[in-house]
N, C-alpha and C positions, 0 to 999 in steps of 0.2 A: 408749778408743774402743769403743763397743758397737754391735752390729748387731742389727736386728730384722727379722722376716719379716712381710709383710703380703699380703693377698689382692689379686687383680687390681683389684677394684672400688675398694678403698681407695687403691691405688697410683694409679689414674687420677684419683680425686677430689683427692688431695693435689697431684698434678702440675697439676691445673686451677686450683689456688689460688695459683700462683706470681705474685708481684706485681712482681718485678724480676729482671733477668738475673743469673744466678749464685746465686740464692737456693737454699739447700740444703733437702733434705727436713726436716732437723732444725729449721731456722729456720721453715719453714712450720708444722710441728706446734706449735712453741713459740708462734707467733703465734695459731694457732687455739685453743690451750689457755690463752692469756693468761699465758704464762710468760716470765720475763725472759730476754733474749738476752745479758745481760752475763756475763762470765766463762765463756763456753762454750768447751769444748775445740775449738781450731781444727782438730784432726785428725779431727773427725767427718766421715763421708763426705758427699759432695754429693748422693747419691741413695740411696734405700732399695732394697735388692735385693728381687726378687719371690720369693714363697714356693716352697719345694720340699716335696714330699709327706713326705720323711723328717723334716723339722724342724718341721712344722706343729704337732704335738702339744706340743713343748717350748715354742714361742712362746706358746701359749695360757696358760701359767703365768707369763709374764713380766709383772710389774705395770706396767711402762712401756708395754708393748704393749697391755695390756688397757685402760689409761687412755686412750691415744691412740685405740684402736679405738672405745671407747664414745663418746668425744667426736665423732669424725668420723661414726660411724654415726648419732648424734643429729642432726647437721647434715644428713646425707643424707635422713633421715626427714622432717625439717621442710621441706626443699626439695621433696621428693616430695609432701607434703601440700598445700603451696601451689600446686604445679603442677596437682594433681588437682582442687583446688577452683576453679581459674580457668576461667571459661566461655569464655575466649578462647584456650585452649591451642592449638587447631589453627591459629590465626592468627599464632602467634609463629614467626618464621623462625629457622632455625639460624644464620644469619649475623648480624653485628652490625647493629643498626638505626642508621643514620647520620642525624643531624640536619643536613640540608643547609643549613638556615637559619642554622646557627651557623658555617658555613664562612667567610662574608664579614663582616668588620668594617670599615666605611668608615674609622673612625678609625685602625685599625692599617694598613690599606691605604695611607692617605695618608702614612704614615711610611716606606714602602718606597722603595728607590732604583730607579727605572726599571722597565721591563717585567720584567726578570729578578728583581728584588726582589719584585714583586707575584706573579709566577709561583711563586717559591719559598715565599712566605708562604701562598698558597692551597693549595699542595701540602702544606705542613707542617700547616696547619689541618685539611686533609682527613685526613692521616695520623693526627692526634691523635684524630679522631672515628671513623675506620674501624678502627683497631687492627689485629687480625690479618688482616682482609679486605684491607688495603692491598697485600698481595702480588699482588693482581690487576692492579696496574699493569704487571707484567712481561708481560702479554698485549698491552700497547699497544706496537706496533712499527711501524717504517717499512719501506719496501722496501729490503732489503739492509742495514739498520742498526738499532741498538738505540736506544730512547729512555730505557729504564729498565734498571737492572742492580743486582746486589747488591755490586758493587765498582766503584771508579773505573777500574781497569785494563780491565775488561770493556768499558766505554764507549769508552775510548781505543783499544782494539783494533778496535772497530767504526768509529771515526772519530777521527783524531788531533786534529781541531779541534772535538770535541764539547763541550769546556769543562765537564766533569762537576762537579756540585755535589751534596752529600749533602742529602737531605730531612730537615731537623732532625737528630736523632741516631738515625734509624730504621734505618740500615744499607742504605737504598735510595738509589741515585744516579740522577740524571737529567741528560740532555744539555741545555745551555742556550744553544747557539749558533744556534738557529733564530730566525727573525724573529717578531714579535709575533703575526701571524696564525697561524703554525704552532704557537706556544705555546698559543694559544687552542684550536686543534684538538686538540692533545695533551691538554690539561686536560679538554676536553669528552668525549673518549673515555674518560679515566680515570673521570670522574664517571658515565658511562653504565655502565662495567664494574662500578661499585660500587652500581648500582641507581637512579641518578638518571634521571628522564625527560629526553628529548632537549632539549626547549625550556628546561627549567630549567637543564640543564647548560650550554647555550649562553649563557644569561643570566649565570650565575656566571663563565664563562670570559671574558666581555666586560669584566670588571673588571681584566684584565691590562693 
């Protein structure tokens, strides 16, 4: 097992390239460098420690470090060039752009079982498009009770009859014991929190 030191900018960039839960820093670098992940020592650390001033000079002579740093810095430079050349840079939001038109599939909706099935399908479809922004659903709450939580037990603590269900495999749970009208209201609020205009949000929610 070997450790390398990297600067803060590289550390943040490598972390931003994570594609799956539990992916180690070593796996990320191997993917960026097009190296095989087979026969990799499983004792490798799951994260790369940040640099200390005392060890910075020694890591600069580490060939593995220099190779990884050169590759990542090249990617950073290319991304920076593309961003600077884009005339629409100021119009690009920091949050994920959601294609709300892709949320509803009449064919897939018709295969769902009842209002609960359609409610869960639409939330799952929205979660797949919203990605990290989906955590905004936690802001959608009722008076004295939760509608969304990060665990099944949290919803049960709020209401024992909440009938919690997980939204896909996202780690977000939603109460499903409300009537259809309330489910539509909840979904409308979720869509609005994620940047959908009110009329469009209501139109999507009517598919429940």
